[in-house]
N, C-alpha and C positions, 0 to 999 in steps of 0.2 A: 277108773280102771275096772275091767270086768271081773278079774279074779279067776278066770279060766285060762289055762296056758295052752298054746298051740304051736304050730310050726313057723312058717315064715313068708307069707305073702298073700294078701287078699285085697282090702279095699278101704279107702278113706274118701270123704267127700269134702270139697273146699267151696270157694265162693267164686263162680265165674259164669260168664255168658260168652258165646262165640259170635264174632262179627260175621255176618253174611251167611248164616245158616240157622235152620230151625233147631229147636231142642229135640233131641232124640238120640238114637244109637249112633255112635261115632264109627268111623271106618275101623276095620280090624287093625290096621296099622296106624298108630297115632304119632308117627315119627316126624311129621311136619306140623308142629304145634301152631295153633292160630291165636290171634290176639283175643284176649278175654276182657270184657268190660263189665261193670256193675249192671245188674238187672234194673235197679231203680236209679234215680238220679241222685245218688249218694254223694254229698260234698265232703271230701276228706279235709281235715285240718292240714295246714302247711307242714310238710315233713321237716325233720330236724335239718339244719344246714350242715353241709359237708365241711365247711371251714369255720373255725371258731372265731368269735368276735375279737376285735382288738382290745376292747375294754373288758373289765371284769367287775362283778358285783361282790366278789369275795373279799372279806375284810380280815385283817390279822387276828389271830387268836385260836383257841380251841375250846370245844364244849364236850368232847367225847360223846357225841350223839349223832345218830342217823334216824331215818324214818322211812316208812313206805307211803306216807302221805305226801307224795310228790306227783307232779304232772310231768311225765316223761314221754318223750317221743323218740323214735329210733329210726336211724337211717343206716342200713347195714349193707356192706358190699363184701361178697364172699366168692373166692375162686376155688373151684372144686376139681380135683383130679379124680375122675370117677373110678377108673381101674386101680389107681394107686391109693385110693381112699384118703387123699390129702385134702385139707381145708385150710385156707389162708384168708383171714377176714379182718374187717375193720368195722366197728360199731360206733357211730356218732350218736350220742345220747344228749338230748337237750332236756335239762331238768329244771323245773320250777319248784321251789320249796313251798309247800302249802301246809306244813306241819304245825305252824303256830310259833315256832322257835327256831333258832339257828341250828344248822347241822354242819359237821366238819368231815364227813365221809359218806360214801355210798357203799352199800352192800349189794353186789350184783350176783344173781344166781345163774349158774350154767353147769350142765353135766360134764362139760369138756375136761375139767381138771381130773375128775374121777374116771372117766371112760375114754377120753381122747388124748391123754398125755399133753394137755394144753401147755403151750409156751406163749408168754406175753412178750411183746416188744414195747415200743414207745407208747406210753399212756400220757395224755395231756388233759389239763383242766383249763379252759379258756386260753389255750395255746401254751400254757406253761407245763413243762414236764414234771410228772409226779412219779412216785414209786409205789405201785400197788403191791399187795401181798395176797396170797391165796390161802384160804382156810377151808379144807374139805371141798365143797362145791361152791364156795363163795369167793368172789374177788372183792377185796376191800380196797377201795380207791380213796386215798386221802385227797381232800379238796384244796390243800395248801392254805387253809384258813377256814373261816366260817362263812357259810352261805346263809344270809339272813332270810327270815320269812318273807315270802312273795318274790324273792330275787331268783334269778335264773343263771345257770352255768351250762357250758357245753363241755361234755366229757367225751374223749375219743379213746377207745380201747382197741389195740391191735393184737391179734391172736393167731396162733397156728395150732392145729390139732390133726389127729389121724383117726379116722373111723375104725372101729374094731371089725373083725372078720368073722365073728360068730354071734350066736344069740344066747349064749350061756349066761347065767346069772342075770345081771342087769344090762349086759352088753347090747341087748336088742334095742335099747333106747338110743344108741348112737353107734350104728354099725352099717357095713355093706355086706349083705349076705343074701343068698338066694336071688341074686340079680337085682337087688333093691338096696338103695341107700336110704336109711331111716335116721332122721335127726330130730330128737325131741328135747325141748328145753335147752337148746344149744346157744341161743343168743344171750349174751350177758344182760340180765334183766333186773331192774330194781326189785329187791326182795329183803329178806332178813336172814341172818345166819341160821341154817337148818341142816342137821346131819343127813347125809345121803344114805348111810348104812342103816338098814332096818331088818328085823327078822322075818319079814313077810313081803308081799308084793305091794304094800301101801305106797302112796305117792308122797315123796319127801319134798314137797314144793309148796310155796305160797307166793303168788304174784298178783299185783294190782293191775288194773286195766290201763292200757295205753290208748289214747285217742287216735294216734296216727303212727303207722309203721310202714317203712319202705325197705324192701330187700331186693338187691340186685344180685342175681346168680350168674356167675361166669363159669361155664363148664368146658372141658376139653373135647367133648363129643356132644352131638345133639341128643337131648333127652326130653322126656316128659316130666314136668315137675308138678306134683300134687301137693300144694302148700296152702296154708291159711292165706286168705286174701284174694284179690283179683289180679290176674296177669294183665298188666297195662301196656306192655310192649315186649317185642322179641326182635332180635337182630335178624338180618337176612340169612345169615349162616346158622341160625338157631342156637348159637353158643351163649348168647346173653339174653336173659329174661328178667323182667322187673315185675315184682308183685307189690301191691299196696293194700293195706288192711286198716280198718278202723275199729276201735273198741274191742281189743283183743288182749288176752293175758299172756300170750306167747305166740310164736310162729312154729307150727308143726309142719315138718317138711319130709316128703318122700320123693325119691328120684329113681326112675327106671325107664324101660322101654314099654311103658304102659299102653294098654288099650283102654278105651272108655265106652261107657254106655250111660244114657241119661234119660230122665223123665221129668215132666212138670208136675208139681203137686201144689195146687192152688197158685199162690204167687211166688212159689219157690221152685228151684231146680235141684233135683237129686242127681249127682253124678258119681258113678262107680269107676274107680281106677283099678285095673286088674291085669294080671299076667295070664298067659295061656294055661288052661286047666283049672282056673279058679271058678267058683260057682257064681258068675256075674249076675245071671238072671235072678237067682234066689236072693242075692245080696240087694239088688235093686228093689225087688218086691218087698223084702223085709224093711228096708229103709223107708220106702214110700208109706207102708202101713204104719210104721213107727211115727213118722212125722205127722200123719193125719190124726192118730190117736192121742199123741202127746200134745199137739196144739189144741185139741178139743178140751183138754184138762188144764193145761198150763198157760195158754195164751200163745201169741204168735212166736214162731221160731225167730231167734234174735238176729239172724243174718238173712241172706237171700239165696245162697247156694249151699247145699250140704254135700260134702265130699266124703264118700266111703272109699277108703284106700287100703289096698293090699300092702301090708307092712312086711318088713324083713322077717318078722317072727316074734316070739314071746307072747305077750298078753294083748287083749283088746285094749285100746287106749283112746282117750278123748283129747281133742285139741279144738281151738276155736274154729267152728265151721267144718271140722274134720273128725272122722272116726277111723281109727286104725283097726282093721280086722285081720289077724294073721292067718296064714294058710293052715289048713288042716282042721278047720272047725267042722265038727260033725253036723249033719243035717238036722239032728234033733236039738242042737244047741245054737245054731246060726241065728234064728229069729230072736232069741233072748239076748244074745250077745250084741247084735246090732241095735236092738231097742235100748239096752242098757247104755251103750256108748252114745246114742243119739240123745237120750235123756240127760246126759251130762252137759248138753248145750245150755240147759237151764240151770243146773246145779253144778257149778264150777265155772261155767262159761258166763252166763248172765248174772247169776248171784254167786260170787266167789266166797272162798273161805280158806283158812289155813288147813290145807289138806293133810299135812303131817301131824299137826297137833289136835285137830278137831275133825277127823275123818267122817264122823257121823253126819255132819252137816251136808256133805255132798254125797257120800257113798250110800248111806242109809236111805236118804230121800230119793236118790237116783234109782236104787234097786227096788224100793217100794213102788215107785210110779211105773217102772218097766214091768214088774210082775203084775201090778194091778191091771194095766191095759191089756196084758196078755192072759190074765186069769191063771197065773202060775205061782200063787202063794204056796209056800210049803213050810214045814217045821224045820228048826235048826237041828243040825246033827252034832252040836257041841253043847257043853254045859253053859248055863246062863252066866253072863259076865257083865260088868259095868260097861256103859256105852260112852263114857266121857274120857276115855283114855286116848293118848296119842298112838300113832302107828308103831312107835318103838316099844310099846308095852303089851302088844298082842303077839302071840306066837305065830308060827307059819301055818300050823295045822288048822287053827280055829279063827284066824282073823276074818276070813270071808264069812264063815258061819255066824260069827258074833256081831260084827259091824254091819254087814250087808243083810243077812237073813234075820237075825234077831232085831236089829235096828229097823229094818223095813216092816217087820211084823208089829213092832211097837207103834210105828206111825199108822199102820193099817188099823190097829186096835183103837187108836185115837179117832180115826175116821168113823169107825163103827159107833163109838160112843157119842161123838159130836153129831153124826148124821152127815151124809155126803155133801149136801148143799152148803152147810156151814163150813165143812172141812175144805172143800175145793175153793170156796170164796176166800178163806184164810190163806191158802197157799198162793193164790193169785195176788192177793194183797201183799204178802210177804215178798213175792218176786218184784212187784211194782215198787215197793218201799226200798228195796236194796239193789235195784237194777244197776249193774256195772260196778257195784261196791264189793266190799269184803264183809261178810256176815259171820255169825257165830252159832254154835249149837244152841246156846241159851236163847238167842234171838229167835231162832226157828221155833223152838218149843214154846216160847212166850207168845209168838204170833198165833199158834194153835190154841193155847190156853185162853188168850184174850177173846177168841171168837166163840166161846161157849160159856154157859153159866156153870158148867161142871168145873170142878177143881182138878184139872188134869195133872197139875204139879204134884198134888198129894199122891196121885196114883203112880207116877213114874219116877218119883224122887229117888227110890232105891236104885234105879238104874243109872242115875247121874249124881252120885254122892258128892262130887265136887261142886255141883251147881245148885243143889237143893238141900 
């Protein structure tokens, strides 16, 4: 997340290529969407089946245990009433237990209970009905027994929710406002129980990567959907669109009567989704420059298409292959905000972390690299604070200044001490070692410390008292 608040509509970039046309500016009216296919010959794993198997691997008993060390694929079908703001969906989740021991429940994250008044209907595990419970933003799904290590189960969750109509508070994460439907962290996703409420704009989420996700969107009017993944099909009437994604931590979705403009950057495509009045050309330029500069330091962008999307409002926000940029960004801040959100494609997207409990690992690293490539380092405007806290332990006034600015400056000071060659080599090694995984603040710091003969741990230990 950027940490800078704005209005309600700008631009996010996704992953897509259009059949039968060159990459470039799209027509002013994009109300007849075309089929999008992957740029490269990416082979996606088989999506989760829509029908549960007749047999089950679940055995009687209980262990009072769950895990995020699961291989989960998602097949989601959602019907959206655009003007009515209604959402009626079904998520079929195929889960293989890779945790090393049995589990007897899933903990699924979604903002819908907190922001959408979510109602659950029938939930099944391998075809047998179970009774889930909701705790904060977590759906707890009992498996009806124990799923042994390496075994697989199919969980089907049916849900209804209503998008909010404002961008106040956290509503902008799940709302229809300013002509845009914005849905963030809405699919019930394997996670761990994490409080949604926090005293700042920190991200109260942690999600492992799924190798395969398919989402079928059914809308009551033709719309343009800017979402994570490739659009692989669209019905003749434009009311049914199917998106498929690989290696993603969630599906970030925006829906509107968008216009688009695109450009090729190396072997990637940058596509801006915008409403009339948005600074589309400036957003495209900022995203192109960000992608070039970040790839030079961090290695290849992890997807093939980057979507910069005008969201309904609130803050800038990252998603896999997507960056939300809200309306109202001043020209002096636009380049920074776009670069920060694009940098999240590496830190949160490619290398994940518990964003609620260890925000340093993604926010400090993301803000450091964004400011480094832009030459925008500055001093913090708040008092010095420890950098190993969760988002729940920072106030609203200084969260950004302490985690983003102070954290980024600490990383930049490490670069200066180590030397840029050793530093960037360590960063690329860290990315390679933890690609598509979940890492930790201590792991990031250790990767830097191991790349130099200096004892960096002795220097920054006072900033991370729980780690050193």
